N, CA, C and O atoms as CSV, one atom per row, in Angstrom:
chain,resi,resn,atom,element,x,y,z
A,1,MET,N,N,82.262,42.568,109.391
A,1,MET,CA,C,81.306,43.541,108.947
A,1,MET,C,C,81.681,44.907,109.527
A,1,MET,O,O,82.009,45.017,110.709
A,2,ILE,N,N,81.631,45.929,108.701
A,2,ILE,CA,C,81.903,47.300,109.133
A,2,ILE,C,C,80.571,48.015,109.315
A,2,ILE,O,O,79.704,47.972,108.441
A,3,ILE,N,N,80.419,48.671,110.457
A,3,ILE,CA,C,79.207,49.424,110.733
A,3,ILE,C,C,79.576,50.898,110.821
A,3,ILE,O,O,80.486,51.278,111.558
A,4,ASN,N,N,78.860,51.726,110.062
A,4,ASN,CA,C,79.085,53.165,110.128
A,4,ASN,C,C,78.641,53.699,111.480
A,4,ASN,O,O,77.656,53.233,112.052
A,5,GLU,N,N,79.374,54.674,111.979
A,5,GLU,CA,C,79.067,55.232,113.285
A,5,GLU,C,C,79.223,56.740,113.240
A,5,GLU,O,O,80.129,57.262,112.589
A,6,VAL,N,N,78.335,57.435,113.936
A,6,VAL,CA,C,78.445,58.877,114.061
A,6,VAL,C,C,79.643,59.174,114.950
A,6,VAL,O,O,79.760,58.628,116.047
A,7,SER,N,N,80.524,60.033,114.480
A,7,SER,CA,C,81.700,60.409,115.251
A,7,SER,C,C,81.571,61.872,115.651
A,7,SER,O,O,81.257,62.723,114.819
A,8,ILE,N,N,81.811,62.162,116.912
A,8,ILE,CA,C,81.656,63.511,117.437
A,8,ILE,C,C,82.960,63.939,118.087
A,8,ILE,O,O,83.577,63.172,118.827
A,9,SER,N,N,83.371,65.157,117.811
A,9,SER,CA,C,84.497,65.714,118.549
A,9,SER,C,C,84.183,67.168,118.858
A,9,SER,O,O,83.578,67.870,118.048
A,10,TYR,N,N,84.598,67.610,120.029
A,10,TYR,CA,C,84.335,68.977,120.417
A,10,TYR,C,C,85.298,69.381,121.517
A,10,TYR,O,O,85.924,68.542,122.164
A,11,ASP,N,N,85.398,70.677,121.709
A,11,ASP,CA,C,86.272,71.242,122.717
A,11,ASP,C,C,85.401,71.870,123.802
A,11,ASP,O,O,84.765,72.896,123.560
A,12,LYS,N,N,85.363,71.281,124.973
A,12,LYS,CA,C,84.502,71.785,126.043
A,12,LYS,C,C,84.847,73.222,126.444
A,12,LYS,O,O,83.998,73.912,127.008
A,13,ASN,N,N,86.049,73.683,126.174
A,13,ASN,CA,C,86.411,75.055,126.507
A,13,ASN,C,C,85.696,76.058,125.613
A,13,ASN,O,O,85.524,77.215,125.998
A,14,PHE,N,N,85.283,75.636,124.443
A,14,PHE,CA,C,84.659,76.528,123.473
A,14,PHE,C,C,83.161,76.674,123.729
A,14,PHE,O,O,82.577,77.717,123.434
A,15,LEU,N,N,82.554,75.650,124.269
A,15,LEU,CA,C,81.113,75.614,124.374
A,15,LEU,C,C,80.606,76.455,125.539
A,15,LEU,O,O,81.334,76.740,126.490
A,16,CYS,N,N,79.332,76.846,125.436
A,16,CYS,CA,C,78.776,77.753,126.443
A,16,CYS,C,C,77.414,77.261,126.920
A,16,CYS,O,O,76.910,76.237,126.460
A,17,LYS,N,N,76.842,77.999,127.834
A,17,LYS,CA,C,75.532,77.678,128.396
A,17,LYS,C,C,74.476,78.539,127.711
A,17,LYS,O,O,74.703,79.715,127.426
A,18,ILE,N,N,73.326,77.937,127.452
A,18,ILE,CA,C,72.209,78.663,126.856
A,18,ILE,C,C,71.240,79.033,127.976
A,18,ILE,O,O,70.653,78.159,128.614
A,19,SER,N,N,71.079,80.330,128.207
A,19,SER,CA,C,70.190,80.801,129.266
A,19,SER,C,C,68.860,81.321,128.725
A,19,SER,O,O,67.935,81.576,129.497
A,20,GLY,N,N,68.759,81.479,127.418
A,20,GLY,CA,C,67.528,81.984,126.819
A,20,GLY,C,C,67.643,82.042,125.316
A,20,GLY,O,O,68.654,81.651,124.733
A,21,VAL,N,N,66.592,82.536,124.702
A,21,VAL,CA,C,66.521,82.579,123.237
A,21,VAL,C,C,67.656,83.410,122.643
A,21,VAL,O,O,68.241,83.017,121.634
A,22,LEU,N,N,67.973,84.542,123.248
A,22,LEU,CA,C,69.025,85.394,122.687
A,22,LEU,C,C,70.389,84.709,122.705
A,22,LEU,O,O,71.180,84.882,121.778
A,23,ASP,N,N,70.668,83.937,123.744
A,23,ASP,CA,C,71.910,83.158,123.777
A,23,ASP,C,C,71.936,82.156,122.621
A,23,ASP,O,O,72.954,81.996,121.947
A,24,ALA,N,N,70.810,81.488,122.402
A,24,ALA,CA,C,70.719,80.502,121.322
A,24,ALA,C,C,70.900,81.171,119.966
A,24,ALA,O,O,71.603,80.646,119.103
A,25,VAL,N,N,70.273,82.319,119.775
A,25,VAL,CA,C,70.403,83.057,118.511
A,25,VAL,C,C,71.856,83.464,118.283
A,25,VAL,O,O,72.396,83.269,117.194
A,26,ASP,N,N,72.485,84.026,119.309
A,26,ASP,CA,C,73.887,84.446,119.189
A,26,ASP,C,C,74.781,83.260,118.839
A,26,ASP,O,O,75.656,83.366,117.980
A,27,TYR,N,N,74.555,82.123,119.517
A,27,TYR,CA,C,75.375,80.950,119.229
A,27,TYR,C,C,75.162,80.474,117.798
A,27,TYR,O,O,76.127,80.213,117.080
A,28,CYS,N,N,73.907,80.360,117.380
A,28,CYS,CA,C,73.621,79.870,116.024
A,28,CYS,C,C,74.211,80.797,114.966
A,28,CYS,O,O,74.785,80.334,113.981
A,29,LYS,N,N,74.070,82.105,115.171
A,29,LYS,CA,C,74.625,83.055,114.194
A,29,LYS,C,C,76.147,82.983,114.119
A,29,LYS,O,O,76.738,83.358,113.106
A,30,SER,N,N,76.786,82.499,115.191
A,30,SER,CA,C,78.249,82.403,115.195
A,30,SER,C,C,78.762,81.141,114.494
A,30,SER,O,O,79.962,81.016,114.254
A,31,ILE,N,N,77.874,80.216,114.168
A,31,ILE,CA,C,78.293,79.011,113.446
A,31,ILE,C,C,78.769,79.453,112.065
A,31,ILE,O,O,78.026,80.119,111.343
A,32,PRO,N,N,79.986,79.095,111.689
A,32,PRO,CA,C,80.575,79.619,110.444
A,32,PRO,C,C,79.699,79.466,109.200
A,32,PRO,O,O,79.667,80.365,108.359
A,33,GLU,N,N,79.002,78.365,109.072
A,33,GLU,CA,C,78.172,78.162,107.883
A,33,GLU,C,C,77.041,79.176,107.793
A,33,GLU,O,O,76.633,79.549,106.693
A,34,PHE,N,N,76.535,79.623,108.925
A,34,PHE,CA,C,75.510,80.671,108.903
A,34,PHE,C,C,76.138,82.023,108.600
A,34,PHE,O,O,75.583,82.811,107.835
A,35,GLU,N,N,77.288,82.291,109.193
A,35,GLU,CA,C,77.956,83.569,108.963
A,35,GLU,C,C,78.256,83.789,107.487
A,35,GLU,O,O,78.115,84.902,106.982
A,36,THR,N,N,78.672,82.730,106.792
A,36,THR,CA,C,79.099,82.895,105.402
A,36,THR,C,C,77.998,82.686,104.369
A,36,THR,O,O,78.166,83.071,103.211
A,37,ARG,N,N,76.873,82.084,104.762
A,37,ARG,CA,C,75.829,81.761,103.781
A,37,ARG,C,C,74.463,82.383,104.086
A,37,ARG,O,O,73.489,82.083,103.396
A,38,MET,N,N,74.378,83.229,105.090
A,38,MET,CA,C,73.105,83.735,105.603
A,38,MET,C,C,72.159,84.243,104.515
A,38,MET,O,O,70.956,83.991,104.579
A,39,GLU,N,N,72.682,84.946,103.529
A,39,GLU,CA,C,71.806,85.610,102.560
A,39,GLU,C,C,71.683,84.900,101.216
A,39,GLU,O,O,71.006,85.404,100.320
A,40,TYR,N,N,72.326,83.735,101.053
A,40,TYR,CA,C,72.195,83.106,99.746
A,40,TYR,C,C,71.994,81.592,99.746
A,40,TYR,O,O,71.683,81.023,98.700
A,41,GLN,N,N,72.161,80.934,100.874
A,41,GLN,CA,C,71.999,79.476,100.893
A,41,GLN,C,C,71.383,79.052,102.214
A,41,GLN,O,O,71.846,79.451,103.283
A,42,GLU,N,N,70.330,78.237,102.133
A,42,GLU,CA,C,69.681,77.775,103.358
A,42,GLU,C,C,70.535,76.699,104.033
A,42,GLU,O,O,70.991,75.748,103.397
A,43,VAL,N,N,70.735,76.880,105.334
A,43,VAL,CA,C,71.519,75.968,106.158
A,43,VAL,C,C,70.644,75.548,107.334
A,43,VAL,O,O,69.935,76.372,107.911
A,44,PHE,N,N,70.695,74.259,107.690
A,44,PHE,CA,C,69.938,73.751,108.831
A,44,PHE,C,C,70.918,73.112,109.798
A,44,PHE,O,O,71.745,72.289,109.404
A,45,ALA,N,N,70.820,73.496,111.076
A,45,ALA,CA,C,71.727,72.967,112.099
A,45,ALA,C,C,70.940,72.553,113.335
A,45,ALA,O,O,69.809,72.988,113.550
A,46,ALA,N,N,71.563,71.707,114.136
A,46,ALA,CA,C,71.020,71.318,115.428
A,46,ALA,C,C,72.085,71.571,116.479
A,46,ALA,O,O,73.264,71.291,116.267
A,47,VAL,N,N,71.656,72.102,117.614
A,47,VAL,CA,C,72.533,72.353,118.750
A,47,VAL,C,C,72.072,71.418,119.866
A,47,VAL,O,O,70.894,71.398,120.221
A,48,TYR,N,N,72.997,70.655,120.409
A,48,TYR,CA,C,72.683,69.627,121.397
A,48,TYR,C,C,73.100,70.100,122.786
A,48,TYR,O,O,74.213,70.590,122.976
A,49,LEU,N,N,72.191,69.949,123.760
A,49,LEU,CA,C,72.406,70.464,125.110
A,49,LEU,C,C,72.336,69.351,126.151
A,49,LEU,O,O,71.670,68.335,125.950
A,50,ASP,N,N,73.035,69.560,127.266
A,50,ASP,CA,C,72.924,68.631,128.396
A,50,ASP,C,C,71.829,69.125,129.343
A,50,ASP,O,O,71.119,70.079,129.026
A,51,THR,N,N,71.692,68.484,130.494
A,51,THR,CA,C,70.608,68.825,131.420
A,51,THR,C,C,70.729,70.229,132.014
A,51,THR,O,O,69.734,70.797,132.464
A,52,ALA,N,N,71.932,70.788,132.020
A,52,ALA,CA,C,72.145,72.142,132.541
A,52,ALA,C,C,72.135,73.195,131.433
A,52,ALA,O,O,72.524,74.339,131.666
A,53,ASN,N,N,71.698,72.821,130.243
A,53,ASN,CA,C,71.663,73.701,129.063
A,53,ASN,C,C,73.044,74.145,128.595
A,53,ASN,O,O,73.185,75.198,127.973
A,54,ASN,N,N,74.057,73.344,128.893
A,54,ASN,CA,C,75.382,73.563,128.321
A,54,ASN,C,C,75.394,72.956,126.926
A,54,ASN,O,O,74.843,71.877,126.706
A,55,ILE,N,N,76.014,73.642,126.000
A,55,ILE,CA,C,76.100,73.122,124.641
A,55,ILE,C,C,77.112,71.987,124.606
A,55,ILE,O,O,78.264,72.150,125.009
A,56,LEU,N,N,76.668,70.845,124.123
A,56,LEU,CA,C,77.563,69.701,123.942
A,56,LEU,C,C,78.276,69.803,122.601
A,56,LEU,O,O,79.483,69.578,122.507
A,57,CYS,N,N,77.516,70.147,121.564
A,57,CYS,CA,C,78.074,70.332,120.222
A,57,CYS,C,C,76.968,70.862,119.317
A,57,CYS,O,O,75.804,70.925,119.711
A,58,HIS,N,N,77.340,71.234,118.119
A,58,HIS,CA,C,76.348,71.542,117.100
A,58,HIS,C,C,76.703,70.755,115.850
A,58,HIS,O,O,77.841,70.320,115.676
A,59,GLN,N,N,75.728,70.581,114.995
A,59,GLN,CA,C,75.934,69.813,113.773
A,59,GLN,C,C,75.191,70.488,112.625
A,59,GLN,O,O,74.019,70.841,112.756
A,60,ILE,N,N,75.873,70.662,111.515
A,60,ILE,CA,C,75.199,71.104,110.302
A,60,ILE,C,C,74.506,69.875,109.732
A,60,ILE,O,O,75.164,68.900,109.367
A,61,ILE,N,N,73.197,69.920,109.655
A,61,ILE,CA,C,72.423,68.792,109.155
A,61,ILE,C,C,72.363,68.829,107.635
A,61,ILE,O,O,72.470,67.797,106.973
A,62,SER,N,N,72.190,70.035,107.088
A,62,SER,CA,C,72.149,70.140,105.628
A,62,SER,C,C,72.383,71.570,105.168
A,62,SER,O,O,72.154,72.531,105.903
A,63,MET,N,N,72.846,71.678,103.930
A,63,MET,CA,C,72.963,72.953,103.236
A,63,MET,C,C,72.281,72.754,101.896
A,63,MET,O,O,72.593,71.817,101.160
A,64,GLY,N,N,71.355,73.638,101.588
A,64,GLY,CA,C,70.553,73.458,100.385
A,64,GLY,C,C,70.720,74.570,99.384
A,64,GLY,O,O,71.830,75.013,99.086
A,65,GLY,N,N,69.582,75.012,98.868
A,65,GLY,CA,C,69.572,76.053,97.856
A,65,GLY,C,C,69.127,77.381,98.442
A,65,GLY,O,O,69.303,77.649,99.631
A,66,ILE,N,N,68.560,78.188,97.597
A,66,ILE,CA,C,68.154,79.531,97.994
A,66,ILE,C,C,66.964,79.517,98.949
A,66,ILE,O,O,66.884,80.347,99.855
A,67,ASN,N,N,66.038,78.573,98.748
A,67,ASN,CA,C,64.838,78.603,99.583
A,67,ASN,C,C,64.431,77.258,100.173
A,67,ASN,O,O,63.301,77.106,100.636
A,68,ALA,N,N,65.334,76.284,100.165
A,68,ALA,CA,C,64.986,74.984,100.750
A,68,ALA,C,C,66.247,74.170,101.029
A,68,ALA,O,O,67.302,74.383,100.432
A,69,THR,N,N,66.094,73.232,101.955
A,69,THR,CA,C,67.137,72.248,102.216
A,69,THR,C,C,66.465,70.982,102.737
A,69,THR,O,O,65.360,71.040,103.275
A,70,VAL,N,N,67.120,69.859,102.580
A,70,VAL,CA,C,66.576,68.574,103.006
A,70,VAL,C,C,67.138,68.237,104.378
A,70,VAL,O,O,68.347,68.316,104.600
A,71,VAL,N,N,66.255,67.860,105.295
A,71,VAL,CA,C,66.665,67.545,106.659
A,71,VAL,C,C,66.339,66.081,106.950
A,71,VAL,O,O,65.191,65.655,106.829
A,72,ASP,N,N,67.358,65.322,107.332
A,72,ASP,CA,C,67.177,63.918,107.677
A,72,ASP,C,C,67.089,63.818,109.200
A,72,ASP,O,O,68.082,64.010,109.902
A,73,ILE,N,N,65.911,63.520,109.691
A,73,ILE,CA,C,65.672,63.462,111.137
A,73,ILE,C,C,66.542,62.405,111.797
A,73,ILE,O,O,66.932,62.559,112.955
A,74,ARG,N,N,66.851,61.336,111.078
A,74,ARG,CA,C,67.695,60.281,111.657
A,74,ARG,C,C,69.070,60.807,112.017
A,74,ARG,O,O,69.650,60.376,113.013
A,75,MET,N,N,69.609,61.734,111.226
A,75,MET,CA,C,70.925,62.313,111.532
A,75,MET,C,C,70.870,63.121,112.834
A,75,MET,O,O,71.791,63.068,113.648
A,76,ILE,N,N,69.788,63.859,113.013
A,76,ILE,CA,C,69.626,64.648,114.242
A,76,ILE,C,C,69.564,63.726,115.446
A,76,ILE,O,O,70.232,63.960,116.454
A,77,MET,N,N,68.760,62.677,115.338
A,77,MET,CA,C,68.588,61.770,116.465
A,77,MET,C,C,69.857,60.944,116.734
A,77,MET,O,O,70.172,60.666,117.891
A,78,ALA,N,N,70.579,60.557,115.695
A,78,ALA,CA,C,71.819,59.796,115.887
A,78,ALA,C,C,72.813,60.594,116.727
A,78,ALA,O,O,73.436,60.055,117.641
A,79,THR,N,N,72.956,61.871,116.414
A,79,THR,CA,C,73.890,62.707,117.166
A,79,THR,C,C,73.367,62.977,118.573
A,79,THR,O,O,74.142,62.991,119.530
A,80,ALA,N,N,72.071,63.190,118.706
A,80,ALA,CA,C,71.493,63.406,120.040
A,80,ALA,C,C,71.766,62.213,120.946
A,80,ALA,O,O,72.114,62.380,122.115
A,81,LEU,N,N,71.607,61.023,120.410
A,81,LEU,CA,C,71.842,59.823,121.211
A,81,LEU,C,C,73.329,59.635,121.502
A,81,LEU,O,O,73.706,59.258,122.611
A,82,LYS,N,N,74.160,59.893,120.519
A,82,LYS,CA,C,75.608,59.714,120.697
A,82,LYS,C,C,76.163,60.665,121.765
A,82,LYS,O,O,77.064,60.295,122.519
A,83,THR,N,N,75.628,61.883,121.826
A,83,THR,CA,C,76.125,62.873,122.794
A,83,THR,C,C,75.397,62.813,124.130
A,83,THR,O,O,75.757,63.527,125.067
A,84,LEU,N,N,74.373,61.963,124.224
A,84,LEU,CA,C,73.519,61.875,125.406
A,84,LEU,C,C,72.833,63.207,125.703
A,84,LEU,O,O,72.644,63.581,126.860
A,85,ALA,N,N,72.470,63.906,124.645
A,85,ALA,CA,C,71.780,65.194,124.782
A,85,ALA,C,C,70.412,64.986,125.426
A,85,ALA,O,O,69.751,63.972,125.203
A,86,THR,N,N,70.006,65.957,126.223
A,86,THR,CA,C,68.668,65.913,126.809
A,86,THR,C,C,67.734,66.914,126.135
A,86,THR,O,O,66.517,66.855,126.309
A,87,SER,N,N,68.314,67.829,125.367
A,87,SER,CA,C,67.494,68.759,124.608
A,87,SER,C,C,68.238,69.220,123.364
A,87,SER,O,O,69.459,69.110,123.255
A,88,ILE,N,N,67.444,69.744,122.429
A,88,ILE,CA,C,67.968,70.159,121.119
A,88,ILE,C,C,67.380,71.512,120.767
A,88,ILE,O,O,66.209,71.784,121.032
A,89,ILE,N,N,68.204,72.356,120.167
A,89,ILE,CA,C,67.737,73.594,119.547
A,89,ILE,C,C,67.978,73.436,118.053
A,89,ILE,O,O,69.092,73.131,117.627
A,90,LEU,N,N,66.941,73.641,117.267
A,90,LEU,CA,C,67.046,73.585,115.818
A,90,LEU,C,C,67.199,75.007,115.300
A,90,LEU,O,O,66.638,75.939,115.877
A,91,CYS,N,N,67.939,75.181,114.237
A,91,CYS,CA,C,68.033,76.513,113.635
A,91,CYS,C,C,68.287,76.396,112.142
A,91,CYS,O,O,69.000,75.505,111.679
A,92,HIS,N,N,67.698,77.302,111.413
A,92,HIS,CA,C,67.986,77.418,109.985
A,92,HIS,C,C,67.761,78.862,109.567
A,92,HIS,O,O,67.113,79.636,110.271
A,93,ASN,N,N,68.298,79.202,108.434
A,93,ASN,CA,C,68.174,80.571,107.955
A,93,ASN,C,C,67.197,80.644,106.781
A,93,ASN,O,O,66.943,79.654,106.094
A,94,HIS,N,N,66.663,81.836,106.575
A,94,HIS,CA,C,65.843,82.142,105.402
A,94,HIS,C,C,66.575,83.223,104.609
A,94,HIS,O,O,66.512,84.400,104.961
A,95,PRO,N,N,67.269,82.829,103.540
A,95,PRO,CA,C,67.994,83.821,102.740
A,95,PRO,C,C,67.106,84.946,102.202
A,95,PRO,O,O,67.590,86.044,101.928
A,96,SER,N,N,65.808,84.672,102.052
A,96,SER,CA,C,64.872,85.685,101.550
A,96,SER,C,C,64.698,86.841,102.528
A,96,SER,O,O,64.259,87.924,102.140
A,97,GLY,N,N,65.040,86.615,103.799
A,97,GLY,CA,C,64.842,87.633,104.815
A,97,GLY,C,C,63.503,87.509,105.522
A,97,GLY,O,O,63.245,88.230,106.487
A,98,SER,N,N,62.647,86.609,105.060
A,98,SER,CA,C,61.338,86.399,105.682
A,98,SER,C,C,61.498,85.674,107.014
A,98,SER,O,O,62.236,84.694,107.115
A,99,LEU,N,N,60.805,86.164,108.026
A,99,LEU,CA,C,60.862,85.532,109.345
A,99,LEU,C,C,59.725,84.542,109.566
A,99,LEU,O,O,59.720,83.820,110.563
A,100,SER,N,N,58.777,84.501,108.661
A,100,SER,CA,C,57.625,83.619,108.827
A,100,SER,C,C,57.993,82.175,108.549
A,100,SER,O,O,58.566,81.870,107.503
A,101,PRO,N,N,57.666,81.270,109.485
A,101,PRO,CA,C,57.918,79.851,109.212
A,101,PRO,C,C,56.947,79.352,108.134
A,101,PRO,O,O,55.762,79.687,108.140
A,102,SER,N,N,57.467,78.564,107.234
A,102,SER,CA,C,56.619,77.975,106.192
A,102,SER,C,C,55.851,76.797,106.788
A,102,SER,O,O,56.152,76.339,107.890
A,103,ALA,N,N,54.858,76.318,106.047
A,103,ALA,CA,C,54.128,75.119,106.479
A,103,ALA,C,C,55.099,73.949,106.615
A,103,ALA,O,O,54.969,73.133,107.527
A,104,ALA,N,N,56.079,73.869,105.702
A,104,ALA,CA,C,57.085,72.805,105.766
A,104,ALA,C,C,57.949,72.937,107.019
A,104,ALA,O,O,58.317,71.926,107.618
A,105,ASP,N,N,58.280,74.165,107.426
A,105,ASP,CA,C,59.056,74.391,108.649
A,105,ASP,C,C,58.293,73.883,109.870
A,105,ASP,O,O,58.868,73.223,110.735
A,106,VAL,N,N,57.014,74.187,109.939
A,106,VAL,CA,C,56.182,73.770,111.068
A,106,VAL,C,C,56.051,72.246,111.098
A,106,VAL,O,O,56.176,71.624,112.153
A,107,LYS,N,N,55.799,71.658,109.937
A,107,LYS,CA,C,55.641,70.200,109.857
A,107,LYS,C,C,56.937,69.495,110.272
A,107,LYS,O,O,56.903,68.534,111.040
A,108,LEU,N,N,58.073,69.972,109.763
A,108,LEU,CA,C,59.366,69.373,110.103
A,108,LEU,C,C,59.644,69.487,111.601
A,108,LEU,O,O,60.097,68.527,112.225
A,109,THR,N,N,59.378,70.641,112.169
A,109,THR,CA,C,59.597,70.844,113.604
A,109,THR,C,C,58.785,69.841,114.408
A,109,THR,O,O,59.294,69.238,115.353
A,110,ASN,N,N,57.541,69.665,114.039
A,110,ASN,CA,C,56.680,68.716,114.759
A,110,ASN,C,C,57.168,67.280,114.605
A,110,ASN,O,O,57.100,66.506,115.559
A,111,ARG,N,N,57.654,66.913,113.433
A,111,ARG,CA,C,58.172,65.558,113.225
A,111,ARG,C,C,59.430,65.315,114.053
A,111,ARG,O,O,59.588,64.243,114.637
A,112,ILE,N,N,60.327,66.300,114.110
A,112,ILE,CA,C,61.543,66.167,114.916
A,112,ILE,C,C,61.176,66.096,116.394
A,112,ILE,O,O,61.746,65.301,117.141
A,113,LYS,N,N,60.233,66.920,116.812
A,113,LYS,CA,C,59.779,66.911,118.207
A,113,LYS,C,C,59.221,65.539,118.583
A,113,LYS,O,O,59.524,65.025,119.660
A,114,GLU,N,N,58.413,64.941,117.710
A,114,GLU,CA,C,57.851,63.610,117.968
A,114,GLU,C,C,58.939,62.545,118.055
A,114,GLU,O,O,58.899,61.682,118.932
A,115,ALA,N,N,59.904,62.606,117.154
A,115,ALA,CA,C,61.004,61.640,117.171
A,115,ALA,C,C,61.813,61.775,118.458
A,115,ALA,O,O,62.170,60.773,119.079
A,116,ALA,N,N,62.100,63.000,118.854
A,116,ALA,CA,C,62.893,63.244,120.064
A,116,ALA,C,C,62.165,62.760,121.313
A,116,ALA,O,O,62.791,62.237,122.235
A,117,GLN,N,N,60.859,62.931,121.345
A,117,GLN,CA,C,60.086,62.512,122.520
A,117,GLN,C,C,60.204,61.015,122.777
A,117,GLN,O,O,60.090,60.579,123.923
A,118,LEU,N,N,60.428,60.224,121.738
A,118,LEU,CA,C,60.589,58.785,121.914
A,118,LEU,C,C,61.784,58.457,122.809
A,118,LEU,O,O,61.834,57.391,123.422
A,119,PHE,N,N,62.750,59.385,122.880
A,119,PHE,CA,C,63.967,59.174,123.668
A,119,PHE,C,C,64.048,60.135,124.862
A,119,PHE,O,O,65.115,60.321,125.447
A,120,ASP,N,N,62.917,60.736,125.210
A,120,ASP,CA,C,62.871,61.718,126.306
A,120,ASP,C,C,63.813,62.887,126.073
A,120,ASP,O,O,64.418,63.407,127.010
A,121,ILE,N,N,63.931,63.294,124.824
A,121,ILE,CA,C,64.732,64.463,124.453
A,121,ILE,C,C,63.750,65.563,124.070
A,121,ILE,O,O,62.791,65.321,123.337
A,122,GLN,N,N,63.993,66.770,124.567
A,122,GLN,CA,C,63.090,67.883,124.309
A,122,GLN,C,C,63.652,68.796,123.221
A,122,GLN,O,O,64.825,69.166,123.256
A,123,VAL,N,N,62.814,69.150,122.266
A,123,VAL,CA,C,63.162,70.204,121.307
A,123,VAL,C,C,62.721,71.502,121.962
A,123,VAL,O,O,61.526,71.784,122.060
A,124,VAL,N,N,63.699,72.299,122.414
A,124,VAL,CA,C,63.364,73.494,123.185
A,124,VAL,C,C,63.087,74.710,122.313
A,124,VAL,O,O,62.409,75.643,122.742
A,125,ASP,N,N,63.611,74.703,121.086
A,125,ASP,CA,C,63.320,75.816,120.178
A,125,ASP,C,C,63.713,75.450,118.754
A,125,ASP,O,O,64.529,74.559,118.517
A,126,HIS,N,N,63.119,76.151,117.836
A,126,HIS,CA,C,63.518,76.129,116.429
A,126,HIS,C,C,63.584,77.591,116.037
A,126,HIS,O,O,62.580,78.303,116.057
A,127,ILE,N,N,64.765,78.021,115.684
A,127,ILE,CA,C,65.020,79.433,115.406
A,127,ILE,C,C,65.251,79.615,113.915
A,127,ILE,O,O,66.052,78.908,113.303
A,128,ILE,N,N,64.531,80.582,113.339
A,128,ILE,CA,C,64.762,80.966,111.944
A,128,ILE,C,C,65.582,82.248,111.977
A,128,ILE,O,O,65.194,83.237,112.600
A,129,LEU,N,N,66.714,82.213,111.298
A,129,LEU,CA,C,67.637,83.350,111.288
A,129,LEU,C,C,67.555,84.110,109.975
A,129,LEU,O,O,67.380,83.516,108.912
A,130,THR,N,N,67.683,85.418,110.057
A,130,THR,CA,C,67.923,86.254,108.886
A,130,THR,C,C,69.076,87.182,109.253
A,130,THR,O,O,69.499,87.228,110.408
A,131,LYS,N,N,69.571,87.905,108.286
A,131,LYS,CA,C,70.692,88.810,108.538
A,131,LYS,C,C,70.354,89.818,109.652
A,131,LYS,O,O,71.213,90.169,110.462
A,132,LYS,N,N,69.094,90.275,109.680
A,132,LYS,CA,C,68.732,91.350,110.597
A,132,LYS,C,C,67.969,90.918,111.841
A,132,LYS,O,O,67.920,91.665,112.819
A,133,SER,N,N,67.366,89.717,111.827
A,133,SER,CA,C,66.524,89.358,112.954
A,133,SER,C,C,66.386,87.840,113.081
A,133,SER,O,O,67.160,87.084,112.494
A,134,PHE,N,N,65.392,87.409,113.854
A,134,PHE,CA,C,65.155,85.978,114.052
A,134,PHE,C,C,63.696,85.736,114.422
A,134,PHE,O,O,62.986,86.654,114.832
A,135,PHE,N,N,63.267,84.508,114.274
A,135,PHE,CA,C,61.938,84.047,114.722
A,135,PHE,C,C,62.167,82.834,115.592
A,135,PHE,O,O,62.919,81.933,115.220
A,136,SER,N,N,61.523,82.798,116.751
A,136,SER,CA,C,61.647,81.678,117.684
A,136,SER,C,C,60.306,80.959,117.785
A,136,SER,O,O,59.302,81.562,118.165
A,137,PHE,N,N,60.290,79.664,117.445
A,137,PHE,CA,C,59.080,78.863,117.604
A,137,PHE,C,C,58.636,78.875,119.061
A,137,PHE,O,O,57.442,78.957,119.351
A,138,SER,N,N,59.592,78.794,119.970
A,138,SER,CA,C,59.283,78.765,121.401
A,138,SER,C,C,58.628,80.075,121.846
A,138,SER,O,O,57.595,80.054,122.514
A,139,ASN,N,N,59.219,81.205,121.482
A,139,ASN,CA,C,58.660,82.512,121.850
A,139,ASN,C,C,57.266,82.708,121.276
A,139,ASN,O,O,56.433,83.387,121.875
A,140,ASP,N,N,57.010,82.110,120.106
A,140,ASP,CA,C,55.726,82.286,119.427
A,140,ASP,C,C,54.695,81.233,119.862
A,140,ASP,O,O,53.576,81.216,119.349
A,141,GLY,N,N,55.065,80.365,120.797
A,141,GLY,CA,C,54.135,79.353,121.291
A,141,GLY,C,C,53.896,78.202,120.338
A,141,GLY,O,O,52.893,77.498,120.456
A,142,LYS,N,N,54.801,78.000,119.398
A,142,LYS,CA,C,54.637,76.916,118.417
A,142,LYS,C,C,55.307,75.609,118.849
A,142,LYS,O,O,55.288,74.633,118.099
A,143,LEU,N,N,55.899,75.576,120.049
A,143,LEU,CA,C,56.499,74.332,120.559
A,143,LEU,C,C,55.832,73.929,121.855
A,143,LEU,O,O,56.193,72.910,122.444
């Protein structure tokens, strides 16, 4: 029997430490899929951290359309467990330029947070990116 397995590869020399929201925003904006699709296609990613807030890796969870994308929470948790992450930063862009989280954004964040808590993993932020700015769930007290 063949069992599918999440495979992770990364270069520890490339990864950095997250000291605050601005570090997380800068890192997320540097992910190539965000750089190239910021204004026309919604992208959702997860950044996985160790206990010292060093980035272990990031993963593109989904790429959707102009105003939505589908996020499979199991994919986020599979990678979190595989990397032994202790915390996660979620990020996605709003091609419309709106910084306001939708009801669906809030609901999804809460569902991911609940799933992560089952494994003692903390969702430390969910960042919405636009070309000019960002919104942080953590800064706004939504986490």
